N, C-alpha and C positions, 0 to 999 in steps of 0.2 A: 508323099511324106510318110515314112514309116515311124511310128512312135513305139517306144519300148516301155510298156507298162504291164505289170503282172495282172492276171485276171483276178479282180477284186470287185466287191460291191461298191466301194467308195474309195476315192482318191483324194488326198489332201491337195491344197492349192500348190504347195511346194513340189509335190510329185508331178503334178500336171505341168507346171512351169518348166521343170527340168526336162520332161519328156518333149515339150515343144521348143525347148531352148530359148525361152523368153523370160522376162521378169514377171514376178507375181502381180505387179501393178498392172501389167498389160492384160492379164487374165481377169482381174477385177474390173478393169475398164471395159473389156468386151462384155462382161456380165451385165454392166449398166447399159451398154449400147444395143445388145441383142437380146430380145425377150425370150429366145429359145433356150438360153442358158439359165438354168434354175438350180444352182447347187443347194444341197441341204445345209442348214446352219445349226450348230449346236448352241447351247446357252451362252457360251463365250463368244459366239459369232464366227467361229472357225467354219470355213467352207469345206464341204465334202461333195465331190463331183461323182456322178454316176457314169457308167459306160455310155449312156445316151448323151450326157453332157460332153463327154470326150469326143464322140462322133460329131456333135454339133461344133465343138471347138475346132475339130479337124477340118470341117467344111469352111469355117470362118478363116482359119489359118491359110488354107489353100487359096481362097479368094483374095484375101488381103495381102498376104506375104508372097505367095507364089505367082498369082495372076495380076497383082497390082491394082486391085479394085480399091476404091475409096470405101469408107465405112457405109456411107449411104448406098453406094452401088452394090456392096455385098449384101446389105439388108434387103434391097430390092430383089437381087438375084435369088436369095434364099426363099423369099416369099413367092416369087413367080416361076422359078425353075425347079421342078420336082426331081430332076435327074442329076442334080449336083452330087448327091450321095453315091449314086451309081458310078458317076465319072471318077470320083475320088477312089472308090473301091477298085475300079479298073486301072487307075494309075498306080495304085499300090501293088496290084498283081503284076503289072508290066515292069515295075521297078524290081520286084522280086525275081522275075524271069531274067531280067538284064543282069542282075547280080550273079545269078547262077550261071549264066552264059559266060560272064567274065571269069568266074572261078574255073569253069571248064576250059576256057581258052588258055588260062595261065597254067593249068595242070598239063595241057597238051604241049604247051611251050616248054615246060620243064622236061618232058619226055624226049622232045626233039634234041635237046642239048646234051642228053646222056649218051 
């Protein structure tokens, strides 16, 4: 899953929810369920997520939404499997390569029709 976020020190909960295409309530719920998500809060209580929080959310999203894990299963997997982060990075790279190959195939198809 490729998320589109600009390089910043902190992201608002709205930006994070939009990047993951989920509701802000789900992000808040995952924050309660997974102790690895620790956004900074200002005096008003607004959450600001760091790039590290985004990586952790990406792992949770991958396990829960893409792999179909339960929350308990995802929590256990995050604590016992240290290679989840590497796996997600590899999946992102492969998705990028696939997209580039599809673009190349389409451009070659356009040349053949000329």
